[in-house]
Backbone bond lengths (Angstrom), bond angles and torsions (degrees), N, CA, C in turn:
res aa  C-N    CA-C-N  psi(-1)  N-CA   C-N-CA  omega(-1)  CA-C   N-CA-C  phi
1 X - - - 1.432 - - 1.509 108.91 -
2 X 1.301 117.32 133.86 1.458 124.24 179.54 1.518 108.05 -90.60
3 X 1.336 118.28 131.74 1.449 121.01 -176.17 1.522 113.18 -94.55
4 X 1.331 117.00 -50.53 1.445 120.05 -173.64 1.524 108.58 -165.21
5 X 1.306 116.90 146.28 1.455 120.76 179.82 1.519 113.18 -94.13
6 X 1.318 118.06 -9.11 1.461 120.93 -179.77 1.523 110.93 -82.07
7 X 1.314 115.34 148.27 1.460 121.25 176.30 1.518 107.61 -110.72
8 X 1.329 117.76 122.55 1.464 119.38 -178.98 1.522 111.16 -71.18
9 X 1.316 115.65 164.07 1.452 119.52 -176.01 1.507 116.22 -83.25
10 X 1.338 119.52 -33.51 1.454 118.03 -168.91 1.525 114.97 -132.49
11 X 1.301 119.52 16.94 1.460 120.53 176.35 1.527 110.51 -153.12
12 X 1.345 114.48 161.74 1.467 118.48 177.18 1.519 109.55 -66.48
13 X 1.314 115.15 151.71 1.457 122.45 -176.19 1.525 107.89 -140.52
14 X 1.313 117.01 126.43 1.463 121.27 178.93 1.522 107.71 -85.41
15 X 1.327 115.54 115.97 1.465 120.39 -175.25 1.515 113.18 -85.80
16 X 1.345 117.73 -31.91 1.466 119.92 178.22 1.521 109.16 -161.14
17 X 1.329 114.72 160.11 1.463 120.98 177.31 1.517 107.99 -146.50
18 X 1.314 116.29 133.32 1.455 121.40 179.18 1.516 109.92 -171.82
19 X 1.315 115.93 -172.50 1.464 119.89 -178.06 1.524 112.61 -64.76
20 X 1.333 118.20 -21.62 1.467 121.19 177.97 1.517 112.16 -77.52
21 X 1.328 117.65 -16.41 1.455 121.87 178.87 1.512 111.38 138.38
22 X 1.305 114.91 -178.57 1.461 121.92 178.40 1.518 106.96 -111.34
23 X 1.320 116.04 125.77 1.462 121.41 -175.84 1.523 110.35 -102.06
24 X 1.323 115.09 122.16 1.458 122.64 173.20 1.515 106.26 -119.49
25 X 1.326 115.37 119.27 1.462 121.57 -171.51 1.530 107.61 55.32
26 X 1.324 119.76 -116.64 1.464 120.70 179.96 1.519 113.35 -109.43
27 X 1.322 118.10 10.71 1.462 122.52 -178.68 1.523 111.07 -106.36
28 X 1.351 116.13 140.37 1.466 122.29 175.75 1.523 109.46 -104.76
29 X 1.324 116.13 139.45 1.460 123.39 176.47 1.525 107.56 -118.40
30 X 1.329 115.46 124.76 1.468 120.40 -176.01 1.525 112.73 -115.50
31 X 1.313 117.15 -1.91 1.463 120.90 176.78 1.531 107.62 -124.92
32 X 1.329 118.35 167.05 1.462 120.22 -178.07 1.526 112.03 -55.42
33 X 1.334 116.24 137.08 1.457 121.61 -179.89 1.522 109.08 -153.80
34 X 1.319 115.17 171.52 1.459 122.21 -179.57 1.520 107.91 -123.21
35 X 1.317 115.87 135.05 1.460 120.48 176.34 1.533 108.47 -126.38
36 X 1.317 114.62 131.09 1.455 122.47 172.26 1.521 106.77 -113.59
37 X 1.301 117.16 174.55 1.460 118.54 -176.72 1.527 112.79 -61.24
38 X 1.343 117.54 -29.45 1.471 119.84 -177.58 1.524 114.11 -127.72
39 X 1.317 116.80 9.16 1.469 119.53 -177.92 1.519 110.49 -149.79
40 X 1.328 115.11 147.45 1.468 121.50 174.70 1.519 108.25 -123.28
41 X 1.330 116.31 131.79 1.461 122.52 171.51 1.529 104.32 -103.95
42 X 1.339 117.93 100.55 1.464 120.88 -168.30 1.522 115.89 -69.13
43 X 1.310 118.06 -18.39 1.459 119.89 179.77 1.520 109.22 -130.34
44 X 1.320 115.39 115.20 1.466 121.63 176.06 1.519 105.64 -112.96
45 X 1.323 119.34 116.11 1.468 121.98 -169.39 1.534 114.78 -76.67
46 X 1.329 115.54 58.57 1.462 121.05 172.71 1.520 107.55 -132.49
47 X 1.322 116.85 148.94 1.467 119.29 176.49 1.520 111.87 -117.74
48 X 1.347 116.72 -10.81 1.463 121.28 176.89 1.524 108.11 -158.18
49 X 1.309 115.91 172.64 1.464 120.72 177.61 1.522 110.63 -58.79
50 X 1.320 117.31 -33.44 1.463 121.32 -179.91 1.529 112.83 -62.65
51 X 1.339 117.70 -21.81 1.465 121.71 -179.58 1.521 113.14 -86.44
52 X 1.327 118.05 -7.30 1.456 120.48 -178.64 1.528 108.64 -76.04
53 X 1.324 114.53 118.62 1.462 120.72 -179.91 1.530 108.42 -135.26
54 X 1.318 116.70 -173.69 1.454 121.23 -177.36 1.528 111.94 -59.13
55 X 1.320 117.64 -40.04 1.471 120.71 179.44 1.525 111.35 -65.30
56 X 1.322 117.26 -40.53 1.464 120.98 179.02 1.527 110.84 -65.93
57 X 1.322 116.81 -34.45 1.458 120.70 179.23 1.523 112.39 -75.54
58 X 1.325 117.51 -28.10 1.455 120.92 -178.29 1.526 111.55 -58.58
59 X 1.316 117.18 -38.53 1.471 121.46 177.75 1.529 109.98 -59.30
60 X 1.319 116.01 -39.15 1.469 121.16 179.15 1.523 110.18 -68.78
61 X 1.330 116.95 -48.70 1.463 120.75 -176.98 1.528 112.23 -62.52
62 X 1.325 117.62 -29.84 1.468 120.91 178.19 1.527 111.99 -64.66
63 X 1.322 117.54 -21.22 1.464 121.89 177.92 1.535 111.89 -80.86
64 X 1.331 117.07 -5.17 1.460 124.84 177.16 1.529 113.76 53.95
65 X 1.337 117.09 53.95 1.468 119.36 179.21 1.522 111.95 -78.79
66 X 1.319 115.38 155.96 1.466 118.90 169.52 1.522 109.40 -88.66
67 X 1.316 117.26 -25.07 1.460 121.52 176.84 1.526 109.22 -146.16
68 X 1.338 115.57 143.03 1.462 122.51 179.59 1.522 108.45 -119.56
69 X 1.313 115.25 134.34 1.462 121.82 173.87 1.522 107.43 -108.74
70 X 1.315 116.77 127.92 1.458 121.21 176.06 1.525 107.05 -108.11
71 X 1.329 116.19 113.49 1.467 121.70 176.37 1.512 108.89 -93.01
72 X 1.325 117.44 115.43 1.468 121.90 -170.16 1.527 113.99 -98.57
73 X 1.315 117.71 21.47 1.459 120.40 179.25 1.515 111.05 99.72
74 X 1.309 115.99 -150.19 1.468 120.95 -175.54 1.523 112.00 -66.86
75 X 1.318 117.10 -31.19 1.465 121.58 -177.82 1.527 110.42 -124.17
76 X 1.307 115.40 150.67 1.454 121.05 176.15 1.527 110.03 -70.86
77 X 1.325 115.99 129.39 1.464 122.88 177.18 1.524 106.48 -131.29
78 X 1.312 117.37 119.69 1.458 120.65 -176.54 1.517 111.95 -73.61
79 X 1.328 115.10 149.16 1.461 120.96 176.59 1.524 109.41 -76.42
80 X 1.332 117.26 146.56 1.466 119.79 175.46 1.533 110.12 -61.92
81 X 1.324 117.97 149.23 1.473 121.02 179.94 1.534 113.46 -52.79
82 X 1.323 117.50 -36.80 1.467 120.90 179.45 1.527 111.10 -59.39
83 X 1.317 117.73 -39.22 1.469 122.37 179.74 1.523 109.80 -75.51
84 X 1.331 117.51 -38.59 1.459 120.72 177.90 1.528 111.37 -58.57
85 X 1.311 117.04 -34.55 1.462 121.42 -179.41 1.532 112.71 -60.37
86 X 1.325 117.62 -29.92 1.463 120.41 178.14 1.532 110.61 -62.51
87 X 1.332 116.56 -37.45 1.466 119.91 177.50 1.525 110.35 -67.28
88 X 1.316 116.82 -44.43 1.471 120.51 179.70 1.526 111.18 -61.78
89 X 1.334 116.85 -44.64 1.469 120.45 179.24 1.525 112.25 -63.94
90 X 1.330 116.15 -32.95 1.463 121.18 -179.38 1.537 111.83 -82.91
91 X 1.331 116.96 -11.21 1.463 120.29 -178.67 1.513 113.37 71.95
92 X 1.324 116.88 29.45 1.458 122.51 -177.19 1.519 109.84 -113.00
93 X 1.322 116.47 128.95 1.460 120.76 175.78 1.512 109.77 -71.97
94 X 1.328 116.43 149.47 1.464 119.83 177.95 1.523 110.01 -148.99
95 X 1.314 114.14 157.58 1.459 121.85 177.02 1.522 107.25 -143.41
96 X 1.322 115.66 137.54 1.458 121.75 179.24 1.528 107.59 -110.99
97 X 1.328 116.51 131.82 1.469 121.09 -177.98 1.519 109.47 -157.99
98 X 1.310 116.71 173.90 1.466 119.64 175.09 1.528 107.89 -61.98
99 X 1.318 116.67 157.71 1.464 120.17 -175.75 1.522 112.04 -64.34
100 X 1.324 118.76 -40.59 1.464 118.54 -179.82 1.530 110.79 -64.49
101 X 1.327 118.36 -38.25 1.466 121.09 176.25 1.533 110.44 -66.03
102 X 1.323 117.61 -39.64 1.461 121.14 178.39 1.528 110.73 -63.48
103 X 1.319 117.52 -37.90 1.472 121.10 178.55 1.530 110.62 -64.39
104 X 1.322 116.76 -46.06 1.468 119.99 179.26 1.532 110.61 -62.78
105 X 1.325 116.22 -43.75 1.465 121.11 -178.70 1.520 110.79 -65.67
106 X 1.330 117.21 -39.35 1.466 121.24 176.81 1.523 109.87 -56.04
107 X 1.327 117.30 -48.56 1.461 120.72 -178.00 1.527 112.00 -60.00
108 X 1.321 116.72 -42.16 1.464 120.57 -179.55 1.529 110.31 -64.71
109 X 1.339 116.68 -49.50 1.464 120.19 -177.87 1.527 111.96 -65.71
110 X 1.329 117.11 -39.57 1.468 120.39 178.45 1.530 110.30 -64.56
111 X 1.322 117.13 -40.39 1.471 120.77 179.01 1.527 111.22 -65.06
112 X 1.333 116.90 -27.44 1.464 121.28 177.00 1.530 112.52 -80.31
113 X 1.338 117.17 -3.50 1.450 121.28 179.74 1.519 113.96 85.42
114 X 1.318 117.80 14.98 1.465 121.55 179.72 1.524 110.41 -78.95
115 X 1.322 116.86 150.48 1.465 122.02 175.17 1.522 107.66 -86.18
116 X 1.306 115.71 85.79 1.458 122.87 -175.85 1.519 110.05 -108.47
117 X 1.324 115.34 144.67 1.459 122.56 174.52 1.519 106.71 -128.16
118 X 1.322 116.13 135.26 1.470 121.18 175.96 1.527 108.45 -117.58
119 X 1.323 115.81 124.72 1.461 122.17 173.91 1.522 105.42 -103.92
120 X 1.318 116.65 115.14 1.452 120.92 -165.96 1.535 112.67 -119.49
121 X 1.320 114.61 127.19 1.463 121.38 169.69 1.529 106.64 -93.65
122 X 1.330 118.10 148.15 1.471 120.48 -177.93 1.534 111.86 -61.49
123 X 1.320 114.48 155.95 1.458 121.17 175.27 1.522 107.25 -89.01
124 X 1.318 116.25 112.26 1.459 120.70 176.99 1.517 108.32 -162.63
125 X 1.301 116.19 167.61 1.462 121.42 179.70 1.522 112.06 -66.42
126 X 1.346 118.15 -23.42 1.459 120.41 -175.08 1.511 112.94 -84.08
127 X 1.328 118.71 -11.53 1.473 120.57 -179.07 1.517 111.07 -81.50
């Protein structure tokens, strides 16, 4: 799905998301990665929600977001309560949703000037 043809001036913008990958500006990402408004972490060492642990979250928290979006692939998969507690202890808001919904939400929050980070798993049948 194509989101928008405009390129914003001062933050990353997700242009499309689908089974072929997630497009930010002119680059496609086909494996899990993290995008913040001004930075991309191109390799996030998780392959499913089950791989998200304290170490995987630390990379996100170092970006100092006010809100984190977790894109869990084609379908929404909730984080285990033990993992959710890391967000509460860190004082960081988070939302878990399908990856395409997380991409759309990232664009809206980034355009509003929010310090948002999206940790995205690819959209595919295997996620």
